[in-house]
N, C-alpha and C positions, 0 to 999 in steps of 0.2 A: 560657039556663043558669038554671036554678032555684037560688035561695038563700035559706037561713033563718038567722038570727043568734040563738042561745042564750046567756043569763049575763049577768053584771054588767058589760056594756062596751057601747061605742058600736058601733052598727052602719055608720054612714057610710063608714068606711075600706073594709070590705068591699064594699058596694054601688059606691063609687068604683072599687075595683078589678076588680070584674065588668065594670064599664061599659068600663073601659079593655082588659081582657082581651078583652071581646066585638067589639072594633074588628078582630080578626083571626082568633080562635080561639072554639070553644064546647065545652061539656061536654054529654054525653048524659045522665050522672046527676046527680042533685040533689046539692047541697053542704049540708052543716050545719055551721054555724060554732059551736064552743062555746069561749066566754070563760071561762078558768079563772082561779080567785083566785092558785094557786101551783103550776102544773104544772112538773113534773121539766125540762122543756124549753121554750124560748122559743115554737116552733111545731113541730108535727108533724101528719102528715096520715095519715088512716087510709083504706084502700080496701075497699069491699065490693061486693056483687053487685048491689046496686041504689041504692047513693049512696056519696058520698065524706064523710069527716068531716075539717075543720080545726080543731085544738085550738091555742089561742093563750092566752098568759097575760093577765091584764089589763093588766099593764103594757105588754107589747108592743103590745097592742091600742090603747093611748092614746098610743103613741108616735109620732115623726116619721116612723118607717118603716114604720107598720101597712099602708099600701096596697101597698108594694114587698114586704113579707113575704106579704100574702095573694095578690097576683099570682104570687111564687115557688111558693107551694103549690098555686095553680089551674094553674100550669104543669107540676108534678109529676104532677097529677091528669089532665091531657091527655096526658101521655106514657104513663101508666099505662093509660088507656082505648085508646091507640092501639098498646098492647103493644110499646112500644119496647124493644129488648133490654136498656138500661141499668136499666130498670124492672121488668122481668120475670127477669132472670138472678139466680139465688141467690147472694148474697154469700158464705154459708157454704160453698156447693159451690166455689166459686172460689177460697176461700181453702184449702181442703182440697186442691185440685189444685196450688196454688201452694206449700204449705208441708207437704205429706205427706213423713214421717218426720223432720220437724226440730221441736226444742224452741225454741218462741219465748216469750219473756217476756211476761207480761200487757200491759205498757206498749205493746210492738211490736205486739201483737195488736189492741189498740184502736187503734192509728193505723192498721193495715191496714182496719179498718172505715171510718175518715174517709175514707182514700182512696177506697173503693169509693163514699163518699157523693158526695166531689167530682166522682167521674166521672159520676154519675148528675146530681148540680147542674149540671154542664156543658150537658147536653142541656136540662134544665128552663130554665135561665136563657138558653140562646139564645132562648126564647120570652119570657122576662121582658123581656129586653133589646130584642127587637122590637116591643114595643107600649108602650114608654114611655122617657123621656130616662134616661140612665144616671147623671145626676149625683149622685143621692142614694145608689147603689149604690156608686160610685168613693169617695165621702166616706166611706161605711160601712167598705169595705175598708181604706182607709187608716187610720182611727181604730182600728179592730180590730187592725192590724198594729202600729201605734205602741204599743198599750198592750200586746200581747204581747210585744214588744221591751223595754218598761220593766218588764215582770215577769219576767224572766228570772232563773233561780235565781243567786243569789250567796250567798257565805258570810257568814253573820250575824255581828255584832258579837261579840266575847268575852263569853260570859254570857247571850247571847240566843238564844231558839229559834223558827225561823220555825213559825207555826202553819197557814197557808195554803198551798195549793199554788201554785208558779209556773207560768209557762206553760213547755211544754216546748219547748226549742229545735229538735229535729227536727221537730216538728209545726209550728211556727211557719213554718219554711221550708217545709213542704209547703203549708200554707195560703198562703203568698206565691206560691209556684209557681202554686197553683190561681186566686188573684185575677189575677195577671199574664195567665196564659193565656185566661180568660173575657173580661178586658177587652180583650185584644189582638185575639182572633178576632172580636168584636164593634167594634173601632175605636172603643173607648170612651174611650181615653187618648191623649195624645201622648208621644212617646219621652223628654221632659225633664219628665215629671210626678213629683211627689215620692215617688209609690208605689214607683219604681224605686230611689230610695236606701235607701228601709225595706226592700226585699227584698234588696238587696245585704247590708244588716247583718244580715238573717236568716239569709242564704247564709253570712256569715262565721260566725256563732254555731253553726251547724250543718255543720262541715266533711265529716261522713260522709254529708251529703245532696246529691244532684246537682241544685241547685234548677232550674238550666237544662234540664237533662233532663227532670224532671217537669214543667217549665213546656211542653216540646215535647210530650211524651207528652198532657198534658192539651189543650192548644191543637190538636193534630192529630186529636182524635177526630172522625170524620166519619160519614158514612152506614155503617152496618154491620149484619150479621146477628148472629143469637145466637152463632156461632161465632166471628166476628171480635171481638165485644165481649168475650166469655170470655176470649179469648187478649190482648188488651189488659189487661183487669183482672188476670189472673195476672201477665202482665209487669210490670205496675206493682207489684204487691205482691212480687214477687221482686227486683224492683230496689231495694225499700226493705230488705227484709228480708236479702237476699243481693247486695249491690250488684256483687259482684266476678263473680256467677255469669252465665251467660247467660240474659238475661230472657225469651228468646223460647219461648213455649208451644208444645207439639206440636199 
């Protein structure tokens, strides 16, 4: 796996991540890591005909999760190279199939894209968790979920106006379902782990979201062809936007 690091940040995490990744997997195309001062997202990957690009913020590159974040992105690159259905299916096409003829508020549509990202992440993070211990990822999910629960929208005191966006309860529940599904399918947590209490709290805050149903959808994603995967994605989107409708795609 050919790797080069560019920008104002450390290279050690990406080299360590490569060494761990190569214990079981490899990439045919070279990887360029670009450390950014202030990117719009913490990490994101780009795929091209002759190389991959991993963009990462300088803050994330120097964090305790840097190695795990890099492995996560290498795993996406691997899935892309093997043309896994989750990484070649057009999200826009699937949303059109799922929501044709319906008016959907922008917030819900944004959440649909996040659901699609979770379904891609499940397959990538099966690789992530196969090449290293899950402790940091479990702690990360627990911390992120606890922070989202603490930031749920509340009515501000009289005379005060909230200036920052609060975590959306519905998306927090979907995120909790994804975290539990990924950790359970990789046997990464015990049944009495605190993350289950946090997930239950997230479910109570979003009664319109079937947390257990989404956990089952994410957890049971298996070996699929393009048609199977499209059907699963369309079903998940319909379940979120039209929870009382038959979510099975034709």
